[in-house]
C-alpha positions as CSV (number, residue, x, y, z in Angstrom):
1,X,71.4,97.0,110.4
2,X,71.8,99.2,113.4
3,X,74.5,96.9,114.8
4,X,76.4,97.1,111.5
5,X,76.3,100.9,111.4
6,X,77.4,101.1,115.0
7,X,80.4,98.8,114.2
8,X,81.4,100.8,111.1
9,X,81.4,104.0,113.1
10,X,83.7,102.4,115.7
11,X,85.9,100.6,113.1
12,X,88.4,103.4,112.5
13,X,90.3,104.1,115.6
14,X,92.9,106.8,116.1
15,X,96.6,106.0,115.8
16,X,97.7,104.0,118.8
17,X,100.8,104.2,120.9
18,X,102.8,101.6,119.0
19,X,101.8,103.0,115.6
20,X,102.4,106.6,116.5
21,X,106.0,105.9,117.4
22,X,106.6,103.2,114.8
23,X,109.6,105.0,113.4
24,X,111.3,105.1,116.8
25,X,110.6,101.4,117.4
26,X,111.9,100.5,113.9
27,X,115.1,102.5,114.7
28,X,115.5,100.7,118.0
29,X,115.0,97.3,116.4
30,X,117.4,98.2,113.6
31,X,120.0,99.0,116.3
32,X,119.3,95.9,118.3
33,X,119.6,93.7,115.1
34,X,122.8,95.3,114.1
35,X,124.3,94.8,117.6
36,X,123.3,91.2,117.5
37,X,124.6,90.7,114.0
38,X,128.0,92.2,114.8
39,X,128.6,91.1,118.4
40,X,126.5,87.9,118.6
41,X,126.8,86.4,115.1
42,X,126.0,82.9,116.5
43,X,122.3,84.0,116.8
44,X,121.7,84.7,113.0
45,X,123.8,81.7,112.2
46,X,121.5,79.5,114.4
47,X,118.4,81.1,112.8
48,X,119.7,80.5,109.3
49,X,119.4,76.7,110.0
50,X,115.6,77.1,110.0
51,X,115.0,77.8,106.3
52,X,112.9,76.2,103.6
53,X,113.1,77.2,100.0
54,X,115.0,80.4,101.0
55,X,112.2,81.3,103.4
56,X,113.1,81.7,107.1
57,X,110.5,79.7,109.1
58,X,110.7,82.0,112.2
59,X,110.3,85.0,110.0
60,X,107.4,83.4,108.1
61,X,105.6,82.8,111.4
62,X,106.1,86.4,112.5
63,X,104.8,87.6,109.1
64,X,101.6,85.6,109.6
65,X,101.3,87.2,113.0
66,X,101.6,90.6,111.3
67,X,99.1,90.0,108.5
68,X,96.3,87.9,110.0
69,X,95.1,90.6,112.4
70,X,95.0,93.1,109.6
71,X,92.9,90.7,107.5
72,X,90.3,90.4,110.3
73,X,89.4,94.0,109.7
74,X,88.3,93.4,106.1
75,X,84.6,92.9,105.5
76,X,84.0,91.7,102.0
77,X,80.3,92.1,102.4
78,X,81.0,95.8,102.0
79,X,81.8,95.3,98.3
80,X,78.0,95.3,97.6
81,X,78.3,99.1,98.1
82,X,80.8,99.4,95.3
83,X,78.4,101.2,92.9
84,X,77.3,103.9,95.3
85,X,80.3,106.3,94.7
86,X,82.2,104.8,91.8
87,X,84.4,107.8,91.1
88,X,86.3,107.4,94.4
89,X,86.9,103.8,93.7
90,X,88.1,104.5,90.1
91,X,90.6,106.9,91.5
92,X,91.8,104.4,94.1
93,X,92.2,101.6,91.6
94,X,93.9,103.7,88.9
95,X,96.3,105.4,91.3
96,X,97.1,102.1,93.0
97,X,97.5,99.8,90.0
98,X,98.0,101.8,86.8
99,X,100.1,104.6,88.2
100,X,101.9,103.8,91.5
101,X,104.0,100.7,90.5
102,X,105.3,102.4,87.4
103,X,106.1,105.8,89.0
104,X,107.9,104.0,91.8
105,X,109.9,102.1,89.2
106,X,110.7,105.3,87.4
107,X,111.6,107.4,90.4
108,X,113.7,104.6,92.0
109,X,115.5,103.9,88.8
110,X,116.3,107.6,88.3
111,X,117.8,107.9,91.8
112,X,119.5,104.5,92.2
113,X,121.0,104.3,88.7
114,X,121.5,108.0,87.7
115,X,121.5,110.4,90.6
116,X,123.2,108.1,93.1
117,X,125.2,106.2,90.5
118,X,128.5,107.1,92.1
119,X,127.3,106.1,95.6
120,X,125.6,102.8,95.0
121,X,127.2,99.8,93.1
122,X,125.1,98.7,90.1
123,X,124.2,95.3,91.5
124,X,123.2,96.8,94.8
125,X,121.1,99.4,93.0
126,X,119.2,96.5,91.3
127,X,118.5,95.0,94.7
128,X,117.2,98.4,96.0
129,X,115.1,98.8,92.9
130,X,113.5,95.4,93.4
131,X,112.6,96.4,97.0
132,X,111.1,99.6,95.8
133,X,109.0,97.8,93.2
134,X,107.6,95.5,95.8
135,X,106.6,98.5,97.9
136,X,105.1,100.2,94.8
137,X,103.0,97.2,93.9
138,X,101.6,96.7,97.4
139,X,99.2,99.6,98.3
140,X,98.0,99.9,101.9
141,X,95.6,97.4,103.4
142,X,95.3,98.1,107.1
143,X,97.0,101.3,108.2
144,X,94.8,103.2,105.8
145,X,92.0,102.8,108.3
146,X,94.0,104.9,110.7
147,X,94.9,107.6,108.1
148,X,91.2,107.7,107.1
149,X,90.1,108.2,110.6
150,X,92.6,111.0,111.2
151,X,91.3,112.9,108.2
152,X,87.6,112.2,109.2
153,X,87.2,109.9,106.2
154,X,84.0,108.1,105.5
155,X,84.5,104.8,107.4
156,X,82.0,102.7,105.3
157,X,83.5,104.0,102.0
158,X,87.1,103.4,103.2
159,X,86.1,99.8,104.0
160,X,84.9,99.3,100.4
161,X,88.2,100.8,99.1
162,X,90.3,98.5,101.2
163,X,88.2,95.4,100.5
164,X,88.3,95.8,96.7
165,X,92.0,96.7,96.9
166,X,92.7,93.3,98.6
167,X,90.9,91.4,95.9
168,X,92.9,93.2,93.2
169,X,96.2,92.3,95.0
170,X,95.3,88.7,94.4
171,X,95.2,89.3,90.6
172,X,97.5,92.2,89.9
173,X,100.5,91.9,92.3
174,X,102.3,89.0,90.7
175,X,102.2,90.1,87.1
176,X,103.1,93.7,87.9
177,X,106.1,92.7,90.0
178,X,107.2,90.1,87.5
179,X,107.0,92.6,84.6
180,X,108.8,95.5,86.4
181,X,111.5,93.3,87.8
182,X,111.9,91.6,84.4
183,X,112.6,94.8,82.6
184,X,115.0,95.7,85.4
185,X,117.0,92.5,84.5
186,X,116.2,91.1,88.0
187,X,115.6,87.3,87.8
188,X,112.4,86.4,89.6
189,X,111.1,82.8,89.7
190,X,107.4,82.9,89.0
191,X,106.7,79.9,91.2
192,X,108.4,81.6,94.2
193,X,106.5,84.8,93.6
194,X,103.1,82.9,93.4
195,X,104.0,81.0,96.5
196,X,104.8,84.2,98.3
197,X,101.3,85.6,97.5
198,X,99.6,82.4,98.5
199,X,101.5,82.3,101.8
200,X,101.3,85.9,102.7
201,X,98.0,87.1,101.1
202,X,95.7,84.2,100.2
203,X,96.2,82.2,103.4
204,X,95.9,85.0,106.0
205,X,93.1,86.7,103.9
206,X,91.1,83.4,103.8
207,X,91.8,82.8,107.5
208,X,90.6,86.4,108.3
209,X,87.5,86.0,106.2
210,X,86.6,82.6,107.8
211,X,87.2,84.0,111.3
212,X,84.8,86.9,110.5
213,X,82.1,84.6,109.1
214,X,82.2,82.0,111.8
215,X,82.6,84.2,114.8
216,X,80.0,86.7,113.6
217,X,77.6,83.9,112.9
218,X,78.0,82.5,116.4
219,X,78.5,85.6,118.6
220,X,77.5,88.5,116.5
221,X,79.2,91.3,114.6
222,X,79.5,93.5,117.7
223,X,81.4,90.8,119.6
224,X,83.7,90.2,116.6
225,X,84.6,93.9,116.1
226,X,84.8,95.0,119.7
227,X,86.0,91.9,121.5
228,X,87.7,89.5,119.2
229,X,89.7,91.9,116.9
230,X,91.1,94.0,119.9
231,X,92.7,90.9,121.3
232,X,95.2,91.2,118.4
233,X,95.7,94.9,119.0
234,X,99.5,95.0,119.1
235,X,100.3,91.6,117.6
236,X,100.9,93.1,114.1
237,X,103.4,95.7,115.4
238,X,105.2,93.2,117.7
239,X,105.5,90.7,114.9
240,X,106.9,93.4,112.6
241,X,109.4,94.6,115.1
242,X,110.7,91.1,115.9
243,X,111.0,90.5,112.2
244,X,113.1,93.7,111.8
245,X,115.4,92.5,114.6
246,X,116.0,89.3,112.7
247,X,116.5,91.1,109.4
248,X,119.1,93.5,110.8
249,X,120.9,90.8,112.6
250,X,121.6,89.3,109.2
251,X,122.4,92.7,107.7
252,X,124.5,94.2,110.7
253,X,127.9,94.4,109.1
254,X,126.5,95.5,105.7
255,X,124.7,98.5,107.4
256,X,127.7,99.5,109.4
257,X,129.8,99.5,106.2
258,X,127.1,101.5,104.2
259,X,125.0,103.6,106.7
260,X,124.3,106.3,104.1
261,X,122.5,103.8,102.0
262,X,119.5,104.0,104.3
263,X,119.1,107.7,103.5
264,X,119.7,107.1,99.8
265,X,116.9,104.5,99.7
266,X,114.5,106.7,101.7
267,X,114.7,109.7,99.4
268,X,112.9,108.2,96.3
269,X,110.4,106.4,98.6
270,X,109.4,109.6,100.2
271,X,109.1,111.5,96.9
272,X,107.0,108.7,95.5
273,X,104.6,108.8,98.5
274,X,103.9,112.5,98.1
275,X,103.5,112.2,94.3
276,X,100.9,109.4,94.5
277,X,99.0,111.2,97.3
278,X,98.7,114.4,95.3
279,X,97.7,112.6,92.1
280,X,94.7,110.9,93.8
281,X,93.9,113.9,96.0
282,X,93.9,116.5,93.2
283,X,92.1,114.1,90.9
284,X,89.4,113.8,93.6
285,X,89.1,117.6,93.8
286,X,88.7,117.9,90.0
287,X,86.0,115.2,90.1
288,X,84.3,117.2,92.9
289,X,84.3,114.3,95.4
290,X,83.7,115.1,99.1
291,X,86.7,115.4,101.3
292,X,85.8,112.3,103.3
293,X,86.2,110.2,100.2
294,X,89.1,112.2,98.6
295,X,91.4,112.0,101.7
296,X,91.2,108.2,102.0
297,X,91.6,107.8,98.2
298,X,94.9,109.7,98.5
299,X,96.0,107.8,101.6
300,X,95.4,104.3,100.4
301,X,97.7,104.8,97.4
302,X,100.3,106.8,99.2
303,X,100.9,104.3,102.0
304,X,102.1,100.8,101.5
305,X,101.3,97.2,102.4
306,X,104.8,97.0,103.7
307,X,104.2,93.8,105.6
308,X,103.6,92.0,102.2
309,X,106.5,93.8,100.6
310,X,108.9,92.7,103.3
311,X,107.6,89.1,103.2
312,X,107.9,88.8,99.5
313,X,111.4,90.4,99.5
314,X,112.5,87.8,102.0
315,X,111.0,85.0,100.0
316,X,112.5,86.1,96.7
317,X,115.8,87.5,97.7
318,X,116.6,86.4,101.3
319,X,117.1,88.1,104.6
320,X,120.6,89.4,103.6
321,X,119.4,91.1,100.4
322,X,119.4,94.8,99.5
323,X,115.8,94.3,98.3
324,X,114.7,93.3,101.9
325,X,116.5,96.4,103.3
326,X,114.8,98.6,100.8
327,X,111.4,97.3,102.0
328,X,112.3,97.9,105.6
329,X,113.2,101.5,104.8
330,X,109.7,101.8,103.6
331,X,108.5,100.8,107.1
332,X,110.9,103.3,108.6
333,X,109.5,106.3,106.7
334,X,105.8,105.3,106.6
335,X,104.5,106.9,109.7
336,X,106.2,110.3,109.7
337,X,105.4,110.8,106.0
338,X,101.8,109.7,106.3
339,X,101.2,111.9,109.3
340,X,102.6,114.8,107.3
341,X,100.0,113.9,104.5
342,X,97.3,113.7,107.1
343,X,98.1,117.2,108.2
344,X,98.1,118.4,104.6
345,X,94.7,116.8,103.9
346,X,93.2,118.3,107.1
347,X,94.6,121.8,106.3
348,X,93.2,121.7,102.7
349,X,89.7,120.5,103.6
350,X,88.5,123.9,102.3
351,X,89.4,122.9,98.8
352,X,86.4,120.8,98.7
353,X,83.0,122.5,98.7
354,X,81.3,119.7,100.4
355,X,84.2,118.9,102.6
């Protein structure tokens, strides 16, 4: 028990160098990808040969490199604590699955089809909406550990929130995405959507769980948390950045022709992030939850499992799609927006009597 408590206390680390400057790295990779796509088109042409069922094999490998290290951090044994503070979990579940996907759909539709109607062609607006829906239906899995730590969140409770959230993804992600894209008149093959979840959630989640069980059994929890997981420290970010280079090498000329579209996509995504955070955060205050539960509850809904969203967008719509670009813009705005929310949460700690 002492070993487990010690590990939980060490689990949430501060934001690292790569994560802190993620927006900068994303911009640099976007630039590199665009240059490759425009001036070295033979590279994306060569990569396009390695595809199966519309999925780029190199990108699929990079996505597994992104997601597997994140899944190592999830301890499903923590779920036995689910009944200790049910209010925080109820807020997390409702905000993530009954509110967030639908507010994302509504806000994105308003901006892409009404406010920006004169700036975005209707077909492209549908693509951008599809990308936004994928982001809205994929609440955060890994980076929330960082946001929780920066707001002095309860590490054990954050772990329960994330573990239960991952299980809900397995059940709720596909029908929510299919429903929202269906009413958006976006054709989505169910088999491809299911396959995407199997490839990019079920397989890495199972691999992470098996790794945790086997390595912990043989070498102990302390070794797993403090020696094994750190070996993958920057693998997720590196995999993400290389994926972005490939995506933008396919999108180079399109971005040059429509640079303002990146900003247009970012606006509803940012507004949605603030909205979901304050829904969960203020709800937590009204239910008189402690700040170290309220802050993570707000963060997990506000941030996105953008790795999954990018992976599914590529599987469903391809590397050259507007949906994929929309999910990448989600990556671009994630860190600066979430750091702003961290600051807000820390500055409003006095709202909570037991904060």
